N, C-alpha and C positions, 0 to 999 in steps of 0.2 A: 306335528303328529307324533304319537308315541311309537316306540319300536315294536314292530310286530314279529320280528324274528327272534328265536331264542338266543341266549348268550352262547357265543362260540366256545368250543372245547379247546383247552390249552394245547399248544403245539410243542411246547418244551417246558421244562421245570428248572428253576434256579433256586439254590439254597443260599440264604443270606444269614450270616452270623455277625455278631457284634465284634468290632475291632477292639473295644475296651473290655477287658475281663475283670478289672477291678472297679469297685464302686467309686464314682467321682466325688462322693461326699466323705466317706470314711476310709477309703483305700483298701478295704478288705475284698476278697474274691466274690464275684457274682457268678452264680451257677446258672446253667441253662435250665429253666424251670418248665417251659412248655413251648409249643410251636403254634404259630398261626399261619394261615394260608390266604393269599390274595390272588385274584385273577386280573391281570393287567392287559388291556387291549392296546397293542402297539401298531405302528403302520405296517410292519412286515409280518408280524406273527402275534400270537396270543401266549403270554407267559404266565405260568403258575409260580408264584413266589412262596417258598417255604421259609418263614421267618422264625429264627431261633431267639426266643425272648429270654433274657436273663433278668434275675432279680437278686437284690442284696439280701443275705440271710442274717445280717447283724441286727438284732432286735433293738439295739441302742442307736441305730442310725436313722436319720430322718427319711432316708429313702428305703426303709425296710419294706420289702415285698412290693415295691413300686416297679413296674415293668420298665426295662431298658431295651429299646428296640434297635435293630441293626442300623448303623449310621447311613449306609448306602441306600436304604429304602427310599429316602427322599429323592434320589436320582432317577427313580423309575416313574413315580406318579405322586400327585398331591395326596395328603392324608384323606382317607375315606373316599377316594376317587377311583373310578374304574379304568379311565383312559390314561395312557402314558403321556409323558411330557412332550414326546415327539408329535403326537396327535394334537396336543394343545398348541405347540409352536406352529404347526402347519395351518391350523384354523386361524390364528392371529395373523399369520403372514398373508394368507389368501384374502382375508377380510380387509386389511388396511394397506397392503401393497398392491394387490390385484383388484381391489374394490369389488369383490364378489359378494353376492347375497348369501344368506344362510342356506337357502335352497341349493345354490350352486356349489357351496362348500360341501354340503351333505352329499350331493351327487358325485363330486370329486372323490370324497372319502369312500363312497360305495364302490366306485370304479377301482379304487386301490385295495378293495377287499375288506375294509373296516366296517364291522357291524355296528352302526350307530344311528340314532334317530335325529330328526331335526331339532327336537327339544334339547337333546344332549349337546348338539352343536351350539345352540344358544347359551346353554349353561357353561360350556367350556369357554366360549367367547367372553362371558362375564368374568370367569376366573383369569383369563388372559389379561383383561383390562386391570384387574386388581393387582396382579403380579407386576405389571408394568408400573403402575402408580406406586406400589410399595418399594420396588427396586430403585426408583428415581428419588424417593423421599429419603431413603437410607443410604444414599451414595456419599460416603465420606470423601472420596476422591474429588468429586465435584466441588465440595465445600473448600477443600484445600486449594483447588485451582482458582476459585473465586476470591479467596482470601489473598492469594498472591497477586491477583489482578487488581483488587481494591475497589472495584465498582462493577455494576452490572447493567447491561442494555438488553431488555427483554423483547422477544418477538412472539406475538400471539396470533395463532391461526387455527382454523377449524377445517377438518376433513369430513365430508359427508359422502360415504360410499353409495348410498341410495337415497333418493328423494323421499322424505317422510320418515326416515329412520334417524337414529341417534347420530350425533356429530362428535367425532373424536377431536377434542381441543388439545393442542400442543403448545406449551410455553417453553421457549428456548432462549438461552443466553447467547446473544449474537457474537460477542467478541471471542469467547472460548468455543462456541459451537455446541455447548453441552445442553442436552434436553433436561429441563427441570421438572416438568410435570406433563403427563398425558392421561386424559380421562375422557370417557364418553359421557355426554350429557344429552338427555332427551329434549331439554329446552335450551335455547341459545339466548335467553333474555339477559338483560343487563345485570339483574340481581344474581342469577346463577353464575355468570361469568365473573362477577365481582367476588363471589364466594371462592371461586377457584383461584383468582389472583390473590386474594387475601391469604390463602393457604401457602401459596408460593412465597409471598412476602414474609410470612412468619418464619420460614425455614431458610431464607437467604441470609448468609452471614455478612453481606456487604450491601451498601445502599444502591438503589436503582436510580440511574441518572437519565434514562430515556427508555421509551417504549415504541415499538414498531408494529404496525398491523396493516390490514387491508382497508381500514377506514370504515368498516361496517358500523352502522349507527349503534347497535347494542354493544359492540366492542368499545366504541368511544365512550359510552356512558359508564361501562364497567371500569375502564382505565381511569376516567376522571374521578370515579368514586374511590377506587383502591389506591391510586397514586395521584393525589391532587397536587397540582403544581409541577408535575414531571412533564418534560417535553414529549409530545406524542407525534410521531411522524409516519408518513405513508411509505410502505416498503417499495424498493426499486422496481420490482416486477410489476406490481399493480400500478405504480406511477407511469411506467413505460407503456403498459397496456392501455391506460386511459389516453395517454398522449398519442399513441399510434392507432387509436380506434378508426379514424378516417382511412388510413392506409389498409387496415384490416378489412374494413367493409369493401373497399375497392378490390382488394385481392380476393375476397370471398365471392364477389359478383363475377370476377374474371375466371374463377375456377368452374363455374357452372357450364359455360359452353364447352370447356374442355372435357368435362365428364359426359356431356351429351354425345360426343363423338364415339364413345366406347360403351354405349349402353347395350349393344348386342354382343358383348364379349362372353356372356354366360352361355348362350346357345352355341356359339362357336367352340367354346371349351367342351361342351357336352359332345359335340360331334367329333372333336379331336380325341376324346377318351375312348370312342368306339373304334378308332382306327388302330391297327396293329403294326403299321409300318413306322419307320423312323421319322417321317414327316409329321405324323400324328403326335409323336412325343415332342417334336420341336414346336409345333403350334401350341401344344398344351403349356410348354414352358413360357412361351411369349404371353399367353393369356394370364398365366400366374404373375408374370412381371407387370402386366397392365393392372391387374387387380391389386397388387401390392402397392403400386404407385398411387392408386385411387385412395386406398385406406391409410396411407402413411401421412396422416395430418399431424402437423406440429403446432404447438401453442404459440400464438402471437405474444409479444411483438417481435421476438428475436428471430423467428423463422416465418417467412411468408409461404403458406402451404400452396397457394396458387402458383407462384413462381417455381416452387419445388416440383409441383406436378408437371408443369410445362417442361422443365429441364429433363425430367424422367421420360416424358413422352418423346421428346426430341432424341434422347439416347436410344429409345426403342426403335424409332423410325430409322435412325442412322444404322442401327444393327440390321434391320430388315433390308435396307438398301444395299449394304455390303453383301448380305447373303444372296440377294437377287443378282447382283453383279457377278458373283462367283458361280451362278447357275444353280444354287441350292434350292431355290423355290421360284414359283411363278406367281405373278400378281393375281389376286382373286378379284 
């Protein structure tokens, strides 16, 4: 939905001037010709930028009367954008690290006092994806690392924050650990993934000797098309997950009866919050510990969440037993 609130008023003003006072083409002085203003919405405040634009006055220069803007302007926001780079970074972080939807990100920014619409959040997320892809393609340091290494082993994987939304595909070099490409695709078909891998193949300065993925059918077709004859293996995590699936199923079924024993924890917690004595606070803390144990699920196969839940319940019961022996509480 579009923004319904008016643009916020600036809370402070910053004056930006050019560091270079001589024309980069002819070397003659550039004078301050005029000023521009920009309103940048940051996470903490709204800044009004006063930009002092310089122009070369040498008629024989190729940059005659061409504006030269302050160099530090790019550290505040992207060209012709309203929101600061800190807002852009927060949107990307909460999308791909915390797996939040656009609506959840919009609600978070509104809680922080940022006047922004959901449509603007979507636009900023697109700019974030473009910046990530651009920074990875133009990384000379990665090229130097790969040239010293002499070969490359690629890992291809996709991250889908929400079902039905675009998937963030990441191509990483396994030996050096460097990320080569990251791009959100609406479709995860073999042709789209093959196009992404072809772009990575063109910028790689070394030959690819192997590819690792989760074994998804579309990924297999894309790798076979872009890297014919290159060995394609299953990553260790997915391999172990498939091998440990019987153990995972047994652990998942064993966790159900454990959770049934603490289904009445929420009513008990509500009653504890209404008490003003010390015992009410203690009961509330124990309820929080039980709820934390229930929600602290770890991904198989390296951690069995059912066994972990049982260990935490045993620790809570032992703590209650010690407290009762000391006379701190009576059994209910």
